C-alpha positions in Angstrom: 118.4 49.3 74.1 115.3 52.2 75.7 112.3 50.3 76.7 108.8 52.6 77.4 106.2 51.6 79.2 102.9 53.9 78.9 100.4 53.0 81.4 102.9 52.5 84.2 100.7 53.4 86.5 98.4 50.7 85.7 97.1 47.2 86.2 99.3 45.7 84.2 102.1 48.3 82.7 103.1 48.6 86.7 103.9 44.7 86.7 105.4 45.3 83.0 108.1 47.6 84.5 109.4 44.7 87.7 109.3 42.0 84.9 111.8 43.5 82.8 113.4 45.3 85.5 114.0 41.2 86.9 115.0 40.2 83.2 117.4 42.5 83.5 116.7 45.3 81.5 118.6 48.5 82.7 117.1 51.3 80.3 113.5 51.8 81.3 111.6 54.2 81.2 107.6 55.3 82.0 104.5 57.2 80.7 102.8 57.8 83.7 99.9 60.2 84.5 100.3 59.8 88.5 104.5 59.3 89.5 103.2 59.0 93.1 100.8 56.5 92.9 103.1 54.4 90.7 105.0 53.7 93.3 108.4 53.0 90.8 111.2 52.0 91.6 114.1 54.5 91.3 116.3 52.6 88.3 113.6 53.5 86.1 113.1 56.8 83.9 109.7 59.0 85.0 107.7 60.4 82.8 104.2 62.3 83.5 102.4 62.4 80.5 99.3 60.1 79.7 98.8 58.6 75.8 95.7 61.2 75.5 97.8 63.8 75.9 99.6 63.8 72.3 101.3 67.1 73.9 103.4 65.3 76.4 104.8 62.6 74.1 107.6 63.5 71.8 110.0 63.7 75.0 108.7 60.0 76.2 110.0 58.7 72.9 113.1 60.9 72.6 115.8 57.9 72.3 113.3 54.5 73.0 113.7 51.7 71.1 110.9 49.6 71.9 107.5 50.2 73.9 104.8 48.2 75.6 101.9 50.7 74.8 98.6 50.2 76.8 95.4 51.1 75.3 94.1 53.6 73.8 91.8 54.4 70.6 90.6 56.9 70.5 94.5 58.2 70.3 96.4 54.6 69.6 96.3 56.4 65.2 98.6 59.6 67.0 100.0 58.1 69.3 101.9 55.6 66.9 102.7 58.3 64.5 104.5 60.6 67.2 106.5 57.4 68.2 107.1 56.1 64.1 108.5 59.8 64.1 110.9 59.8 67.1 112.4 56.4 65.5 110.7 53.8 68.2 111.5 50.4 66.6 108.8 48.1 68.0 105.7 48.0 69.8 104.0 45.4 72.4 100.1 46.6 72.2 98.0 45.3 74.4 93.9 45.2 72.2 92.4 42.4 70.9 91.4 40.0 67.3 90.2 42.5 64.7 86.7 41.8 65.2 87.0 42.7 68.5 86.1 45.5 71.3 89.7 46.4 70.4 90.7 45.6 67.3 90.9 48.6 65.9 94.0 49.2 68.6 95.8 46.3 66.7 94.9 47.7 62.7 96.0 51.4 63.8 99.4 49.3 64.9 100.1 47.1 62.2 99.4 50.2 59.8 102.1 51.5 61.9 105.2 51.1 59.6 106.0 49.6 63.3 107.3 46.0 63.7 104.8 44.5 66.5 103.8 42.1 68.6 99.8 41.5 69.6 98.9 40.2 73.1 95.3 39.5 73.3 94.0 38.6 75.9 90.6 37.0 77.2 88.9 37.4 80.5 91.2 38.6 83.2 91.5 37.1 86.7 90.9 40.4 88.9 88.3 41.3 87.3 86.1 38.7 90.0 87.2 41.6 92.3 83.5 43.4 91.6 82.0 40.4 93.4 84.0 42.3 96.6 80.6 44.6 97.2 77.9 41.7 96.7 80.1 39.2 98.6 80.4 41.8 101.5 76.7 43.0 101.8 74.4 39.8 100.9 77.5 37.3 101.2 76.9 35.9 97.6 77.5 36.3 93.8 74.4 37.4 91.6 74.7 37.4 87.7 72.7 36.0 85.0 74.7 33.5 82.9 76.2 30.5 85.5 77.3 28.2 82.9 79.2 31.3 80.5 82.7 29.8 81.2 86.2 31.6 80.5 89.6 31.1 81.2 90.1 33.6 83.3 94.2 34.4 83.1 96.2 36.5 85.4 97.0 40.4 85.0 100.8 39.1 86.6 101.3 37.0 83.5 99.5 39.5 80.6 102.6 41.3 81.5 105.5 38.6 82.4 104.9 37.5 78.7 104.4 41.5 77.2 108.4 41.9 79.5 109.5 38.9 77.1 108.1 40.0 73.7 109.9 43.6 74.4 113.5 41.7 75.7 112.9 38.7 72.8 113.6 39.1 69.4 111.9 35.8 68.3 108.2 37.6 69.4 108.6 40.4 66.5 105.0 39.9 64.0 103.2 37.6 66.3 99.4 37.7 67.6 99.2 35.5 71.2 96.2 34.5 72.0 96.6 35.2 76.0 94.2 32.5 78.5 94.3 31.0 82.0 95.5 27.2 82.1 91.4 25.9 82.9 88.0 26.4 81.2 86.0 27.9 84.3 82.0 28.7 85.0 80.9 31.5 86.6 80.1 29.0 89.4 83.4 27.3 90.1 84.8 30.7 90.5 82.7 31.4 93.3 83.1 28.7 94.0 86.9 28.7 94.4 87.3 32.4 95.8 84.8 31.2 98.4 87.5 28.1 99.5 90.0 30.9 99.2 88.2 32.6 101.5 87.3 29.9 103.9 83.4 30.4 103.8 80.1 29.5 100.6 79.8 32.2 98.6 76.8 30.8 96.5 75.7 32.1 93.1 72.2 33.3 92.7 71.0 33.6 88.9 69.2 36.7 88.1 68.1 38.5 85.6 70.3 40.1 83.0 68.3 43.9 84.2 69.0 42.5 88.4 72.4 41.1 87.4 73.3 45.4 85.5 71.4 47.0 89.3 73.5 44.6 91.8 76.8 46.2 89.7 75.3 49.8 89.4 76.9 50.8 92.5 80.3 49.5 91.8 80.8 50.5 88.6 78.1 53.0 87.8 77.0 53.2 84.1 79.2 50.4 82.7 77.2 48.4 84.9 75.5 47.3 81.2 78.5 47.6 79.2 80.1 45.3 81.3 76.8 42.9 81.6 75.3 42.7 77.9 79.1 43.0 76.3 82.1 41.5 78.7 79.1 39.0 81.1 76.9 38.4 77.3 80.6 38.0 75.1 81.6 34.8 77.4 78.1 33.3 75.9 78.8 32.2 72.7 82.7 32.9 72.6 84.7 30.7 75.1 88.4 31.1 75.0 90.4 27.8 75.8 93.3 28.0 77.0 96.1 29.0 74.6 99.5 27.0 75.6 101.4 30.5 75.2 102.0 31.6 78.4 104.0 28.9 79.3 104.8 28.6 76.2 106.5 32.0 75.8 107.0 32.2 79.6 108.4 29.1 80.6 106.2 27.8 83.2 103.4 27.3 84.3 99.4 30.3 84.3 98.5 30.5 87.3 95.5 28.9 88.2 92.5 30.3 89.3 92.6 28.9 92.5 96.2 30.3 93.0 95.4 33.1 92.5 92.0 33.2 94.8 94.4 32.7 98.0 97.1 35.2 96.6 94.1 37.7 96.5 92.1 37.0 100.1 92.7 40.3 101.5 91.0 42.1 98.4 88.8 40.4 99.4 89.2 40.3 103.4 86.4 42.7 104.7 84.0 40.7 102.4 85.1 37.6 103.8 84.5 38.9 107.7 81.3 40.1 107.1 
């Protein structure tokens, strides 16, 4: 069984590759726009390409049975048509509920004629990295919604779920909402990050416009979108722990405290200022 991992340079796709190999997959092909940056193992077949470069895909899909689909809503319909034509049978996609931002990926997959498994993650623990510059520059985190809560999930957990779904037939035709093991407010996330870094990090509530300004140097023009759609979206929609991660991979989902302790290096410069 040949498995294709698209977006193999990405944060989740790269981890999917590692989990597939750990689980014993022996015929893994990866699609990446930057093979050198991906630092891929010698045991995988590397194809240079990108889901938005449709002419790079036929050779990538040749002989593939199953694939992990990174989300590219603008080309997903064409990508899936090429995959089906090439003989791909099943897709495990990273997407979202039909009414969500990534719902168009879900809809395209379900109408493609391929077998599918949907992975619908909530807030990523890795999003905490956007605080590093604020902490470095000011020693604090400034956001508008201190009591807003989520059940953040580690990208590595998502990748392990994806690899499991690719290898095991029982997950075909299922949609999995993926969340971490506990609901945490924004202030609690900052507190736990401070514990891992060995320092107190104040959470300073600010207005929406002040938050956009605080994130602009790190996120550029996407700062407004992030504050309005990601942070603002959490105000009305708190995704609670779903239990899917331990059910699928057979171990507890990673806690934010564990993630923070494992990623102190991501914030090391901030912690020493």
